[in-house]
C-alpha positions in Angstrom: 12.1 -13.0 -18.5 12.9 -16.8 -18.8 10.2 -19.0 -17.4 11.2 -21.3 -14.6 10.2 -24.8 -13.6 7.7 -25.1 -10.8 9.2 -25.7 -7.4 8.1 -28.7 -5.3 8.3 -26.6 -2.1 5.5 -27.6 0.2 3.7 -25.4 2.8 5.6 -26.9 5.8 9.1 -26.6 4.3 8.3 -23.0 3.2 7.2 -22.1 6.7 10.2 -23.7 8.3 12.5 -21.5 6.1 10.5 -18.3 6.6 12.7 -17.1 9.4 15.7 -17.1 7.0 13.9 -14.6 4.8 12.7 -12.4 7.7 12.6 -8.7 7.0 11.3 -7.6 10.4 14.6 -5.8 11.4 13.7 -3.1 8.8 11.7 -1.5 11.6 13.6 -2.9 14.5 13.7 -0.9 17.7 10.4 1.0 17.2 8.6 1.6 20.4 4.8 1.1 20.2 4.0 2.2 23.7 0.5 3.7 23.7 1.9 6.7 25.6 4.6 7.5 22.9 4.9 11.2 22.3 4.6 12.8 18.9 8.1 13.1 17.4 9.8 16.5 17.4 9.8 18.6 14.2 12.6 17.5 11.9 13.1 14.2 13.6 12.1 12.3 10.4 14.1 11.9 7.2 17.4 11.6 9.1 17.9 7.9 8.7 16.0 6.8 5.6 16.9 7.7 2.0 14.6 9.6 -0.3 13.3 8.4 -3.7 11.2 9.9 -6.5 7.9 8.5 -7.7 7.7 10.6 -10.8 8.2 14.1 -9.4 6.9 13.1 -5.9 9.7 12.7 -3.3 9.0 10.1 -0.6 11.0 8.1 1.9 12.4 4.9 0.5 10.4 2.9 3.1 6.7 3.4 3.5 4.2 2.2 6.1 0.9 0.7 4.9 -1.9 1.5 7.3 -4.3 -1.4 6.5 -4.4 -3.8 9.3 -4.6 -1.2 12.0 -8.4 -1.5 12.5 -8.7 -5.2 12.0 -5.8 -7.7 11.7 -5.4 -10.6 9.4 -6.5 -12.8 12.3 -9.7 -10.8 12.6 -8.8 -9.3 16.0 -9.2 -5.6 16.6 -6.0 -3.8 17.7 -5.8 -1.4 20.5 -6.3 2.0 18.8 -3.9 4.1 20.9 -1.1 1.6 20.2 -1.7 1.9 16.5 -1.5 5.7 16.6 1.7 5.4 18.7 3.1 2.9 16.1 2.5 5.3 13.2 4.2 8.2 15.2 7.1 6.0 16.2 7.6 5.0 12.5 7.7 8.7 11.6 10.3 9.2 14.3 12.5 6.5 12.6 12.4 8.5 9.3 9.4 7.1 7.5 7.4 9.9 5.8 5.3 7.9 3.3 2.0 6.5 4.6 -0.5 4.5 2.6 -4.1 3.7 3.3 -7.5 3.5 1.6 -11.2 4.1 2.1 -11.6 0.3 1.8 -9.4 -0.4 4.9 -11.9 -0.7 7.7 -13.8 0.5 5.6 -13.0 4.1 6.6 -11.4 3.3 10.0 -7.8 3.1 8.9 -8.1 6.6 7.3 -9.3 7.9 10.7 -6.4 6.3 12.5 -3.9 7.6 10.1 -5.5 11.1 10.1 -5.3 11.3 13.9 -1.8 9.9 14.1 -0.1 12.3 11.7 -1.8 15.5 12.9 1.4 16.8 14.7 3.5 16.4 11.5 1.0 16.4 8.6 2.9 18.9 6.5 6.1 16.8 6.7 4.7 13.5 5.3 3.2 12.1 2.1 -0.1 10.3 2.5 -1.9 8.2 0.0 -5.4 6.9 -0.2 -7.5 4.9 -2.7 -11.0 4.8 -4.2 -12.6 2.3 -6.5 -14.6 -0.2 -4.4 -18.4 0.3 -4.2 -18.4 1.7 -0.7 -21.1 4.0 0.7 -19.3 7.3 1.3 -21.3 8.1 4.4 -21.8 4.7 6.2 -18.8 2.8 4.9 -21.1 -0.1 3.9 -19.2 -2.4 1.5 -21.5 -3.1 -1.4 -21.0 -5.5 -4.3 -18.6 -4.7 -7.0 -16.5 -1.7 -8.1 -17.5 1.9 -8.5 -15.3 4.5 -10.3 -18.0 6.7 -11.7 -16.7 10.3 -11.6 -19.4 11.5 -9.2 -18.7 8.6 -6.8 -14.9 9.3 -7.0 -15.5 12.9 -5.9 -17.7 11.8 -3.0 -15.2 9.2 -1.9 -12.4 11.8 -1.9 -14.4 14.2 0.1 -15.0 11.5 2.7 -11.3 10.6 2.8 -10.2 14.2 3.3 -12.5 14.5 6.3 -11.3 11.2 7.9 -7.6 12.0 7.2 -8.1 15.5 8.7 -6.4 17.1 5.7 -7.1 19.4 2.8 -5.3 17.3 0.2 -4.3 13.8 -0.6 -0.7 13.7 -1.8 -1.2 10.5 -3.9 -4.6 9.1 -4.9 -4.8 5.6 -6.4 -7.6 3.9 -8.2 -7.7 0.8 -6.0 -9.0 -1.5 -8.7 -10.0 -0.8 -12.3 -13.7 -0.5 -12.9 -14.4 -2.2 -16.3 -17.7 -0.2 -16.5 -16.0 3.2 -16.5 -13.5 4.3 -19.2 -10.1 5.1 -17.6 -10.2 8.4 -19.4 -13.4 9.4 -17.4 -11.6 8.3 -14.2 -8.6 10.5 -15.1 -11.0 13.4 -15.8 -12.5 13.2 -12.4 -9.1 13.1 -10.7 -8.0 16.0 -12.8 -11.0 18.0 -11.5 -9.9 17.2 -8.0 -6.3 18.3 -8.8 -7.6 21.6 -10.1 -9.4 22.1 -6.8 -6.1 21.3 -4.9 -7.7 18.2 -3.2 -5.4 15.7 -5.0 -1.8 16.3 -5.9 -0.8 13.1 -7.7 -2.6 10.0 -8.9 -1.8 6.4 -9.6 -3.3 3.0 -10.3 -3.2 -0.4 -8.6 -3.2 -3.9 -10.2 -4.2 -2.5 -13.6 -3.5 -4.0 -17.1 -0.7 -2.5 -19.2 -3.1 -1.0 -21.8 -5.1 0.7 -19.1 -1.9 2.1 -17.6 -0.9 3.6 -20.9 -4.3 5.1 -21.6 -4.5 6.5 -18.1 -1.0 8.0 -18.4 -1.9 9.5 -21.8 -5.0 11.1 -20.3 -3.4 12.4 -17.0 0.3 11.8 -16.1 0.4 8.9 -13.6 2.8 9.3 -10.7 2.9 5.7 -9.3 1.7 2.2 -9.8 1.1 0.0 -6.7 1.1 -3.8 -7.2 1.8 -6.9 -5.1 5.5 -7.7 -5.3 7.7 -9.8 -3.0 10.0 -12.8 -3.1 6.9 -14.9 -3.2 5.3 -13.0 -6.1 7.5 -11.5 -8.7 5.0 -11.1 -11.5 5.5 -7.4 -12.0 9.1 -8.0 -13.2 7.8 -9.3 -16.5 5.9 -6.4 -17.8 4.7 -3.9 -15.2 8.1 -2.7 -13.9 9.5 -2.3 -17.4 6.5 -0.3 -18.4 6.9 1.9 -15.4 10.5 2.5 -16.3 9.6 3.3 -19.9 6.9 5.8 -18.9 8.8 7.4 -16.0 6.2 6.1 -13.4 7.1 5.1 -9.9 6.5 1.6 -8.6 5.3 0.9 -5.1 5.1 -2.8 -4.0 2.4 -3.8 -1.6 2.8 -6.8 0.7 6.6 -7.0 0.3 6.7 -9.5 3.2 4.2 -11.8 1.6 1.3 -11.3 4.1 3.8 -12.1 6.9 5.1 -15.3 5.4 8.6 -13.7 5.1 8.8 -12.0 8.5 9.5 -15.0 10.8 6.2 -14.6 12.5 4.7 -17.6 10.8 6.2 -21.1 11.1 5.2 -24.7 10.5 3.0 -24.8 13.6 1.0 -21.7 12.8 -2.8 -22.1 12.7 -5.0 -19.4 11.3 -8.3 -18.1 12.6 -11.5 -18.4 10.7 -11.7 -15.5 8.2 -7.9 -15.1 8.0 -7.0 -14.8 4.3 -3.7 -16.7 4.9 -5.5 -19.8 6.1 -5.0 -21.9 3.0 -1.6 -20.4 2.1 -2.8 -20.4 -1.5 -1.9 -16.8 -2.2 1.7 -17.3 -1.2 2.4 -20.9 -2.1 1.2 -20.6 -5.7 3.8 -17.9 -6.3 6.8 -19.9 -4.9 9.5 -20.5 -7.6 13.1 -21.4 -7.6 15.3 -18.4 -6.5 16.4 -16.2 -9.3 18.9 -13.3 -9.5 17.4 -9.8 -8.6 15.8 -8.1 -11.6 17.9 -5.4 -13.4 15.5 -2.6 -12.4 15.9 0.4 -10.2 15.0 -0.5 -6.6 11.4 0.4 -5.9 10.1 2.0 -2.8 9.7 -0.7 -0.1 6.2 -0.6 1.5 6.3 -2.0 5.0 2.9 -3.6 5.0 3.2 -7.3 5.5 
């Protein structure tokens, strides 16, 4: 891919134009009433196309369940409303839901598990392991932990919180440099043999790690940050996924809400909000380029 000159776009001009790039209508019309009823059987999959991640079929739009226990602005959402939101999303045809033990930690898995109970067998759910989180208390410890015994404990906890007997797609959230990826694949394979995990994937890994992982145990999907503000995967990751027959799932396709119209030049961020400096988004701003010549990936609706 041809390199491009850096843009002189400043934070204020970017925010002023954010509304032009808004993607909020993707889920337009969803009711988030806390009293929303669970959708009727068969209500989903009527309005949204299906796509394949490897041999795993999912809806072409997914919902990331990450900020449902604590928002970017550090406030705590009303739990019944979050459950109603997930169920209303399903009613609109979304059958692909993504979460992780690190979101909360643990709490977003509980929210998703409760929300999908009426239609668990009609949706695909993902979760992730890899951070050094106490499986019992949820205490976030320093560093990463993908030791095989820890992976298995993490998955047992996720299954309980998700109220399910299997995780459809399990990602390694971040690569642990202290554990060979072949050992990670071996632990996941054991879980697959037990029927607790059906497919696996990696997030934000290097290309050599991806190839080694895929050689050890067929990888279904890769999840990486990808949006109009950050198009890094186009250079190597997406081509590698195409070559290997691995699905690609972008996270933060709306650029942590910079592309939704919710943020403008007057927005001020609370202490602790990762968007406060704008660095994550502004460093990735480049001059517009034509869309890549790759198959359209699954769109993950997690701003």
